[in-house]
C-alpha positions in Angstrom: 7.1 -27.9 9.1 8.9 -24.1 9.4 6.5 -21.7 8.8 8.1 -20.7 5.3 7.4 -24.3 4.1 3.8 -24.2 4.9 2.9 -20.5 3.2 2.0 -21.2 -0.5 1.3 -17.4 -1.1 2.7 -13.9 0.0 0.2 -11.3 -0.1 1.6 -7.7 0.2 0.7 -4.0 1.2 2.2 -1.6 -1.2 1.7 1.8 -0.1 4.7 2.2 2.2 5.8 -1.1 2.4 6.7 -1.9 -1.5 6.9 1.7 -2.4 7.8 4.7 -0.7 4.7 6.8 -1.4 5.6 10.3 0.6 8.5 11.0 -1.6 6.2 10.3 -4.8 3.5 12.7 -3.6 5.8 15.3 -2.7 8.3 15.3 -5.9 5.1 15.5 -8.1 3.6 18.4 -5.9 6.1 19.9 -6.0 6.5 20.0 -9.6 3.1 20.6 -10.7 3.0 24.2 -7.8 6.3 25.5 -9.0 5.2 25.2 -12.6 2.3 27.7 -11.9 4.5 29.5 -9.5 2.8 28.4 -6.3 4.7 28.0 -3.2 3.4 24.5 -1.5 4.6 23.1 1.9 4.9 19.8 -0.2 5.2 17.6 3.3 2.3 19.0 4.8 0.3 18.5 1.7 1.5 15.0 1.2 0.5 14.0 4.8 -2.8 15.9 5.0 -4.0 13.9 1.6 -2.6 10.6 3.1 -4.6 11.4 6.4 -7.7 11.3 4.5 -7.2 8.3 2.9 -8.5 6.2 5.8 -12.1 8.2 6.5 -12.5 8.1 3.3 -12.6 4.2 2.7 -14.4 3.9 6.0 -17.0 5.4 4.8 -17.2 2.5 2.0 -16.6 -0.5 5.1 -19.0 0.9 7.3 -21.6 0.8 4.7 -22.4 4.5 4.8 -21.8 5.2 0.9 -21.3 2.7 -2.4 -18.6 1.2 -3.6 -15.7 3.6 -4.6 -12.4 2.5 -5.8 -9.4 4.1 -4.9 -8.7 6.6 -7.7 -11.9 8.7 -6.7 -11.2 8.7 -3.1 -7.8 10.4 -3.4 -9.3 12.8 -6.3 -12.4 13.6 -3.7 -9.7 14.6 -0.8 -7.3 15.9 -3.4 -10.5 18.9 -4.0 -10.7 19.2 -0.2 -7.3 20.0 -0.3 -7.2 22.6 -3.1 -8.4 25.5 -1.2 -6.3 24.7 1.9 -2.9 25.0 0.0 -3.8 27.8 -2.8 -4.0 25.3 -5.5 -7.4 27.0 -7.3 -5.2 28.0 -10.0 -4.5 24.4 -11.4 -6.5 23.1 -14.3 -8.5 20.1 -14.5 -5.7 18.4 -16.4 -3.1 19.1 -13.9 -5.1 18.0 -11.1 -5.8 14.8 -12.7 -2.4 14.4 -13.5 -1.7 14.8 -9.6 -4.5 12.7 -8.3 -2.5 10.0 -10.6 1.0 10.4 -8.8 -0.3 7.4 -6.5 0.1 5.4 -10.0 3.9 6.4 -9.9 5.8 6.1 -6.4 8.8 5.0 -6.7 9.7 0.8 -5.2 12.4 1.3 -1.8 15.8 -0.2 -4.0 15.4 -3.5 -1.6 11.8 -4.0 -3.8 12.3 -5.4 -7.1 15.6 -7.3 -5.5 13.8 -9.2 -2.7 10.4 -9.3 -4.9 12.1 -11.2 -7.4 14.0 -13.9 -5.0 10.7 -14.6 -3.1 9.2 -15.4 -6.6 11.2 -18.3 -7.5 9.4 -20.0 -4.1 6.2 -18.3 -3.6 2.8 -16.8 -5.4 2.9 -12.9 -5.6 0.1 -10.9 -5.4 -0.6 -7.3 -4.5 -3.4 -7.2 -1.0 -3.7 -3.3 -1.2 -6.7 -0.8 -1.4 -5.0 0.5 -4.1 -7.5 -0.2 -7.4 -6.6 -2.6 -10.3 -5.4 0.3 -13.0 -3.5 1.9 -10.1 -1.7 -1.2 -9.4 -0.6 -2.1 -12.8 0.6 1.6 -13.8 2.8 1.3 -10.1 4.1 -2.0 -11.4 4.9 -1.3 -14.8 6.9 1.9 -14.0 8.7 0.3 -10.8 8.9 -3.0 -12.2 7.2 -4.8 -9.6 7.0 -8.7 -10.0 3.4 -9.6 -9.4 1.8 -12.7 -10.2 -1.4 -11.1 -10.2 -2.7 -7.8 -8.6 -5.7 -8.3 -6.2 -6.7 -6.2 -3.5 -10.0 -4.0 -2.4 -11.6 -3.2 -6.1 -11.0 -7.3 -6.8 -13.0 -8.6 -3.4 -15.0 -5.0 -2.7 -13.7 -4.9 0.6 -11.3 -2.4 2.1 -8.8 -3.7 4.3 -9.4 -4.5 7.5 -11.9 -5.8 6.7 -12.2 -9.9 7.6 -13.3 -10.3 3.8 -10.3 -8.9 2.3 -8.2 -11.7 3.5 -10.0 -14.3 3.3 -11.4 -13.6 -0.1 -7.8 -13.5 -1.6 -6.8 -16.7 -0.1 -10.7 -18.3 -1.6 -9.4 -16.5 -5.3 -5.8 -17.9 -4.8 -7.1 -21.7 -3.7 -5.1 -22.1 -0.9 -5.9 -22.0 3.2 -5.5 -18.6 5.0 -2.6 -20.5 7.0 -1.0 -21.0 3.4 -1.0 -16.9 3.2 1.6 -14.7 4.7 1.0 -11.1 5.1 3.6 -8.8 4.6 3.1 -5.4 5.4 5.2 -2.4 7.6 1.7 -2.1 9.6 1.0 -3.3 12.1 -3.1 -2.6 11.8 -2.7 -4.5 8.3 -0.5 -7.8 10.1 -2.6 -7.6 12.9 -6.1 -7.9 10.8 -4.6 -10.8 8.6 -3.4 -13.0 11.6 -6.5 -12.9 13.3 -8.0 -14.3 9.8 -5.4 -17.2 9.8 -2.7 -15.8 7.9 1.1 -15.8 8.6 2.7 -12.4 8.9 6.2 -10.5 8.3 6.5 -7.0 9.3 9.2 -4.9 7.5 10.8 -2.0 9.0 9.9 1.2 7.0 10.8 4.9 7.6 7.3 5.8 9.6 4.6 7.7 7.5 3.6 10.5 9.7 6.7 12.0 11.3 4.3 13.8 13.9 2.6 10.4 15.5 4.8 7.7 17.4 6.9 5.3 15.4 5.7 1.7 15.0 6.7 -0.6 18.1 7.0 -4.2 17.2 8.3 -6.2 20.2 10.3 -9.7 19.5 7.6 -12.5 18.4 4.6 -10.4 17.7 5.0 -11.5 14.2 6.3 -14.9 12.4 9.1 -12.5 10.5 10.4 -9.3 11.4 12.8 -7.8 9.1 14.4 -4.8 7.8 14.1 -4.7 4.4 12.5 -7.2 1.3 16.0 -9.0 1.0 16.0 -9.7 4.3 13.1 -11.3 4.2 14.0 -13.4 1.2 16.8 -14.7 3.0 14.3 -15.6 6.2 11.9 -17.6 3.7 15.6 -19.4 2.2 15.0 -17.7 -1.2 
């Protein structure tokens, strides 16, 4: 039986895979700074904010701090960047608004049409480190047709911990091999594959320009595609 016919549910990484986080963060940071007359290198700001993402989650993954949702981790990271980027004049309301820019990210142009086609055949769920309200706000604004919002806040596990994947399969009442992880990040796909998930790599613009780009050799994943519409076609949707 073909892989596409064995799978019942597609689980999606969201930041970078379904939505363009960098452009959204840069846009809102730039607007906020401009309104206050602050000169801000939005590219450096977005990159540094994102660079604090994984270290913050690692404190939770490693058990060095109790469960903390991503919105709160983002705010702690933002507060750490305020003095570095000269943002001390921002009010609490402005900082809170900026912190929720992650709720208002734009989808890649192919995401909604591709997901719509995929949904005709598969269950579509988020398997993101984003918290539920973040994912819901993003989906409503961007028109992302999820069947369910799952992920870190539901499982109380941040990827790439094994339970983030296995508990998602359990919640969907399917076996791991009946799930396919869709992501633009090899680390995420490798962790999912280790738990028995099928995998689909979507090539996206690299999120960290100062690092080497992803290199994905042929055959490493079940599917390797350039966008969501191409994935839909590959899966017969």
